[in-house]
C-alpha positions in Angstrom: 6.8 59.7 50.2 5.2 62.5 48.2 3.0 62.7 45.2 1.0 65.5 43.6 -1.9 65.5 41.2 -2.7 68.7 39.3 -5.3 69.7 36.8 -6.5 72.9 35.1 -10.0 74.2 34.4 -11.4 72.8 31.2 -14.7 73.0 29.3 -15.9 75.8 31.5 -15.5 73.6 34.7 -13.3 74.9 37.4 -10.1 73.0 38.3 -11.3 72.7 41.9 -13.6 70.0 40.7 -10.6 67.8 41.5 -11.7 68.0 45.1 -15.0 66.4 44.2 -13.4 63.7 42.2 -10.9 62.8 45.0 -13.6 63.2 47.7 -11.2 65.5 49.6 -12.1 69.2 50.2 -9.4 71.6 49.0 -9.8 73.8 52.0 -9.1 71.0 54.5 -6.0 69.1 55.5 -6.9 65.5 56.2 -5.0 62.7 57.9 -5.6 59.0 57.3 -4.1 56.1 59.3 -2.5 53.3 57.3 -0.7 50.1 58.6 2.7 51.7 58.1 2.1 55.4 59.0 -0.1 58.4 58.4 -1.2 59.7 55.0 -1.8 63.4 54.7 -3.9 65.0 51.9 -3.7 68.7 51.3 -3.9 71.2 48.4 -0.9 73.4 47.8 -3.0 75.4 45.3 -6.7 75.5 44.6 -8.1 78.0 42.1 -10.6 77.8 39.2 -7.6 77.8 36.8 -5.3 75.3 38.5 -5.7 72.8 41.4 -3.1 70.5 42.9 -3.8 67.8 45.5 -0.8 66.3 47.4 -0.5 63.0 49.1 2.3 62.8 51.8 2.9 59.4 53.4 4.9 59.4 56.6 6.2 55.9 57.0 6.8 54.6 60.5 10.0 52.4 60.2 9.3 50.5 63.4 5.8 49.6 62.1 7.3 48.6 58.8 9.6 46.1 60.6 6.9 44.8 62.8 4.5 44.1 60.0 7.0 42.9 57.4 10.6 42.9 56.3 10.7 46.2 54.5 11.3 44.8 51.1 9.1 41.7 51.2 12.1 39.3 52.1 14.7 38.6 54.7 17.0 41.6 55.4 20.7 41.4 54.9 21.2 42.4 58.5 19.3 43.6 61.5 20.2 47.2 60.6 18.8 46.9 57.1 15.3 46.5 58.6 15.5 50.1 59.8 17.9 51.8 57.3 16.3 51.6 53.8 14.6 53.7 51.2 11.0 52.8 52.2 10.1 56.0 54.0 11.3 58.2 51.1 10.9 56.5 47.7 7.5 55.8 46.2 6.8 52.1 46.3 4.0 49.6 47.0 3.6 51.5 50.3 2.4 54.5 48.4 0.2 52.4 46.1 -1.6 51.0 49.2 -2.0 54.5 50.5 -3.6 55.6 47.2 -6.1 52.7 47.5 -6.8 53.6 51.1 -7.2 57.3 50.7 -8.7 57.6 47.2 -10.8 54.4 47.2 -13.9 56.1 45.6 -11.8 58.0 43.0 -10.1 54.7 42.0 -13.6 53.3 41.2 -14.5 56.4 39.2 -17.4 57.2 41.6 -18.4 60.8 42.0 -22.1 61.6 42.5 -21.5 65.3 42.7 -19.6 65.5 39.4 -20.4 62.3 37.4 -19.6 63.9 34.1 -16.2 65.0 35.2 -15.4 61.5 36.6 -16.5 59.9 33.3 -14.4 62.2 31.0 -10.7 62.8 30.6 -9.0 65.6 32.4 -5.7 67.4 31.8 -3.6 65.8 34.5 -0.1 66.3 35.7 1.3 63.8 38.3 4.7 64.4 39.9 6.7 62.1 42.2 10.0 63.4 43.4 11.7 60.0 44.0 10.6 56.7 42.7 12.8 53.5 42.3 13.1 52.3 38.7 14.9 49.0 38.3 15.5 49.4 34.6 16.0 53.1 34.6 14.2 56.0 32.8 13.8 53.9 29.7 11.7 51.3 31.5 9.5 54.0 33.0 8.8 55.4 29.6 8.0 51.9 28.3 5.5 51.4 31.1 3.6 54.8 30.9 3.9 56.0 27.3 1.6 53.2 25.9 -1.1 54.4 28.3 -1.2 57.9 26.8 1.2 59.7 29.2 3.9 62.1 28.2 6.7 61.0 30.5 9.6 63.0 32.0 11.8 60.6 33.9 15.0 62.3 35.1 17.6 60.0 36.8 18.7 61.1 40.3 22.5 61.2 40.6 24.1 59.2 43.4 26.0 62.2 44.7 26.1 65.6 43.0 29.6 66.2 44.4 30.8 63.0 42.8 29.3 62.9 39.3 31.7 60.0 38.3 29.7 57.7 40.5 26.9 58.0 38.0 23.1 57.8 38.4 21.2 56.0 41.1 18.4 53.6 40.5 15.9 56.4 41.3 14.2 58.9 39.0 12.2 62.1 39.4 8.9 61.3 37.5 6.4 63.7 35.9 3.4 62.4 33.9 1.2 64.6 31.8 -1.8 63.6 29.7 -5.5 63.7 29.3 -7.0 60.7 31.1 -9.8 59.9 33.4 -8.7 60.4 37.0 -9.7 56.8 37.9 -7.5 55.5 35.1 -4.5 57.6 36.2 -4.8 56.3 39.8 -5.1 52.7 38.6 -2.0 53.1 36.5 -0.1 54.3 39.6 -1.4 51.6 41.8 -0.1 48.9 39.5 3.0 50.4 38.2 4.6 51.9 41.3 5.5 48.4 42.7 6.4 47.3 39.2 9.0 50.0 38.8 10.4 49.2 42.3 10.2 45.5 41.5 9.4 44.8 45.2 6.5 44.7 47.5 6.4 45.3 51.2 3.8 42.5 51.9 3.4 38.8 51.1 1.9 38.3 47.6 -1.0 35.8 47.9 -3.3 34.4 45.2 -5.8 37.2 45.7 -3.3 39.6 44.3 -4.2 38.2 40.8 -7.7 39.5 41.2 -6.4 42.9 42.4 -4.1 43.1 39.3 -6.9 42.3 36.9 -9.3 44.6 38.6 -6.9 47.6 38.5 -5.5 46.7 35.1 -8.9 46.3 33.4 -9.1 48.2 30.2 -5.4 48.7 29.6 -3.2 45.8 30.9 -4.4 43.1 28.5 -3.1 45.1 25.5 0.0 46.6 27.1 3.2 45.8 25.3 5.0 45.2 28.6 2.2 43.0 30.0 4.4 40.1 30.9 6.9 42.2 32.8 4.2 44.1 34.6 2.4 40.9 35.6 5.6 39.2 36.8 6.9 42.1 38.8 3.5 43.0 40.3 3.1 39.4 41.5 6.7 39.3 42.9 7.9 37.0 40.2 5.8 34.1 41.5 5.5 32.0 38.4 2.3 30.1 39.2 0.4 33.4 39.9 2.0 35.1 36.9 0.9 32.3 34.6 -2.6 32.4 36.0 -2.9 36.1 35.5 -1.5 35.9 31.9 -4.1 33.3 31.0 -6.9 35.3 32.5 -5.7 38.5 30.7 -5.8 36.7 27.4 -9.3 35.4 28.0 -10.4 38.8 29.1 -9.0 40.3 25.9 -11.0 37.9 23.8 -14.1 38.4 25.8 -14.1 42.2 25.3 -15.6 41.6 21.9 -19.4 41.8 21.7 -21.4 38.6 21.5 -22.4 39.5 18.0 -21.0 40.5 14.7 -20.3 44.2 14.0 -23.5 46.3 13.8 -23.1 46.8 10.1 -23.2 43.0 9.6 -25.8 42.4 12.3 -28.3 44.7 10.6 -27.5 43.7 7.1 -30.5 42.5 5.0 -30.5 39.7 2.5 -31.3 41.1 -1.0 -34.5 39.1 -1.2 -36.0 40.5 2.0 -38.6 43.2 1.6 -36.7 46.4 2.4 -39.9 48.2 3.3 -40.1 46.2 6.5 -37.5 46.9 9.2 -35.3 43.8 9.3 -34.8 41.9 12.6 -31.1 42.1 13.5 -29.2 38.8 13.5 -28.3 39.2 17.2 -32.0 39.3 18.0 -32.8 36.3 15.8 -30.0 34.4 17.5 -31.4 35.2 21.0 -34.9 34.2 19.9 -33.5 30.8 18.6 -31.7 30.2 21.8 -34.8 30.9 23.9 -36.8 28.6 21.8 -34.3 25.8 22.3 -34.2 26.3 26.1 -38.0 26.3 26.3 -38.2 23.2 24.3 -35.8 21.5 26.6 -37.8 22.5 29.7 -34.9 24.4 31.2 -35.5 26.5 34.3 -32.0 27.1 35.7 -29.8 28.5 32.9 -26.1 29.4 32.6 -25.1 32.1 30.1 -21.4 31.4 29.6 -19.5 34.3 28.2 -22.5 36.6 28.9 -20.8 39.8 27.8 -23.0 42.8 28.4 -26.0 40.7 29.5 -28.3 40.9 26.4 -29.3 37.3 26.6 -29.6 37.5 30.4 -32.1 40.3 30.0 -34.2 38.3 27.6 -34.2 35.3 29.9 -35.4 37.5 32.8 -38.5 38.4 30.8 -39.7 34.8 30.8 -40.8 33.6 34.3 -40.2 30.0 33.4 -36.5 30.7 33.8 -36.3 30.7 37.6 -32.5 31.0 38.0 -30.2 32.8 35.5 -26.5 33.0 36.0 -24.3 35.1 33.7 -20.6 34.2 33.7 -17.8 36.2 32.1 -14.1 36.5 32.5 -14.2 40.3 32.0 -15.1 42.5 35.0 -15.7 45.4 32.6 -18.3 43.3 30.7 -20.0 42.3 34.0 -20.0 45.9 35.1 -21.7 46.9 31.9 -24.2 44.0 32.3 -25.0 45.2 35.8 -25.7 48.7 34.4 -27.6 47.4 31.4 -29.9 45.2 33.5 -30.3 47.8 36.2 -29.7 45.3 38.9 -29.5 48.0 41.6 -33.0 49.1 40.7 -34.6 45.7 40.2 -37.3 44.4 42.5 -36.3 41.8 45.0 -38.3 39.0 43.5 -36.8 39.5 40.0 -33.3 40.2 41.4 -33.4 36.9 43.2 -33.6 35.1 39.8 -30.4 36.5 38.4 -26.7 36.4 39.3 -23.6 37.6 37.6 -20.2 36.2 38.4 -16.6 36.2 37.0 -15.2 32.9 35.8 -13.0 31.5 33.1 -14.3 28.7 30.8 -10.8 27.4 30.4 -11.0 26.0 34.0 -13.3 23.6 35.7 -15.7 25.4 38.1 -17.8 23.6 40.6 -20.2 26.6 40.7 -21.4 25.6 37.2 -22.7 22.2 38.2 -26.4 21.3 38.6 -27.9 23.6 36.0 -30.5 22.6 33.5 -28.9 24.3 30.5 -25.9 26.3 29.4 -25.5 28.7 26.5 -22.3 29.4 24.6 -23.5 32.2 22.3 -20.8 33.5 19.9 -18.0 32.4 22.3 -16.0 29.5 20.9 -14.7 31.5 17.9 -13.0 34.0 20.3 -10.7 31.2 21.7 -7.6 29.9 20.1 -8.2 26.4 18.8 -5.8 24.7 21.3 -8.0 26.1 24.2 -11.2 24.4 23.0 -10.5 21.1 24.7 -10.3 22.9 28.0 -13.6 24.6 27.4 -15.1 21.3 26.3 -14.1 19.5 29.4 -15.2 22.4 31.7 -18.7 22.6 30.2 -19.5 19.1 28.8 -17.3 17.0 31.0 -17.6 18.7 34.4 -20.6 21.0 34.5 -22.7 18.6 32.4 -26.0 20.5 32.0 -28.8 18.5 30.4 -28.9 21.0 27.5 -26.1 23.0 25.9 -26.7 25.5 23.2 -23.7 26.6 21.0 -23.9 29.3 18.3 -21.1 30.4 16.1 -20.7 32.2 12.7 -21.0 30.2 9.5 -18.0 31.3 7.5 -19.5 30.2 4.2 -22.2 32.9 4.6 -19.6 35.6 4.7 -19.7 36.0 0.9 -23.3 37.4 1.3 -22.1 40.3 3.5 -21.5 43.2 1.0 -19.7 45.2 3.7 -17.3 42.4 4.6 -14.0 42.3 2.5 -13.3 38.9 1.0 -11.2 36.7 3.2 -12.0 38.6 6.4 -13.6 37.2 9.5 -16.7 39.1 10.9 -14.9 40.4 13.9 -11.2 41.3 14.4 -11.2 39.2 17.6 -12.4 36.0 15.9 -9.6 33.4 16.0 -11.4 31.2 13.4 -14.8 30.8 11.7 -16.0 27.4 10.8 -17.8 26.0 7.8 -20.9 24.0 8.4 -18.9 20.8 7.9 -16.2 21.9 10.4 -18.8 22.9 13.0 -20.7 19.6 12.7 -17.4 17.6 12.9 -16.4 19.4 16.2 -19.9 19.2 17.8 -20.3 15.6 16.7 -17.1 14.6 18.4 -18.0 16.5 21.5 -21.4 14.8 21.7 -19.8 11.4 21.3 -17.1 11.9 23.9 -19.5 13.2 26.6 -22.8 11.3 26.0 -24.9 13.9 24.3 -27.2 13.9 21.3 -26.9 17.0 19.0 -29.1 18.6 16.5 -28.6 21.7 14.3 -30.8 24.8 13.9 -30.2 27.4 11.2 -30.3 31.0 12.5 -31.1 33.8 10.0 -32.0 33.3 6.3 -31.0 29.8 5.3 -29.3 30.3 1.9 -29.6 27.3 -0.3 -26.0 27.6 -1.4 -24.1 28.8 1.6 -26.4 28.1 4.5 -27.5 30.4 7.4 -25.3 33.3 8.8 -25.3 31.7 12.2 -25.1 28.0 12.9 -26.5 26.6 16.2 -26.0 23.2 17.8 -28.4 22.0 20.6 -26.9 19.3 22.8 -29.1 17.2 25.0 -28.2 14.3 27.2 -28.8 10.9 25.6 -31.6 8.7 26.8 -29.2 6.4 28.6 -27.5 9.3 30.3 -30.8 10.7 31.4 -31.9 7.4 33.0 -28.5 7.2 34.8 
């Protein structure tokens, strides 16, 4: 199997920076052992104007048979174990080699050239032979939405017998300006998708791999269902789980506040000579007040996003354990950077933990905490999903205090920058009136043994109420005694 990655010099930087990004020196030929053979990395060309890195995977057919069945299933015959396209056509074997050889590049890590790793490069990726069950049209449907210009030329079965038609293989060339890490992740996921086969058993942890490699592009890909199904070897239970988590991740990508134009808007009666307090800041202050009043020490921030509330909780020593939970690995990564967890002192770092989780499923890790916060979360879910969230938080985790904030749709008429009839954020699936919010929270409290009180956040307009409505749930006296 053979693959090349080429780039040209841009922005005054030499093309040979590709060596830094791949962590492979252009003047060396390197060999890496994999479970199925040796992977060779070398540079056919390396100048300031143009640089090409090549990955050649020599597959050992005997090792392939010993470790698996060549195509992930029982062979048609004993001979089929040894005579197949695995050593020659790009497949999941090459994807695994990419992950093994270019592990740091896949993560976008490059201490020597961090600015090059963070910015798009002019890239050209060529694969001489890749299986494509669906033909060149499918290849284009997979790569073009990701920003690639695609050249997928079918390989004829036999040039001497053109009447036989095309094979299921194509010669693939991708060109575009993307971050190198993004390009490698696209290949890692889509090579086995095009082949529609994997050389190893697909276990549940493949869902995590898919979401990790597909973060930032798979949730919005028009062929998301096909990609997910093929990558997970058409295992329906895993495919369904991945689809649900992708949907939740897409919703969670939105910030935990309204757009900045709305967050910083000022009511007409406020003294404009004083700098207004953004609504997001007021919201966090109201949440902290409620948590302190409830005597909470161990707090869950459910749907923590980029960690703004977690950071505020860390400033107060009375909060001894803070756990941020989010379905999006990208959001958790941003929270890690924002909070500077890698530079935090041991004593402070011991108080905080970030973990991935979905609020649509019960999670035993969430039990035993004093309080949980759902700040600007519920409106990002489809209404049919709310019962699952309700059961996971109020029915299973059952913290003594639960704080829920959500926009008050009645206040939207006060936002001069918000067109009539629009919600505050494009990702909001609904926005409740005060009556609708109190109806839902009241029913939740009754079903799960909580008392609930309501706190206005922001200017409390006498006609339309506050911009944010907040409900504070506390366990009833009977529940507390029990």
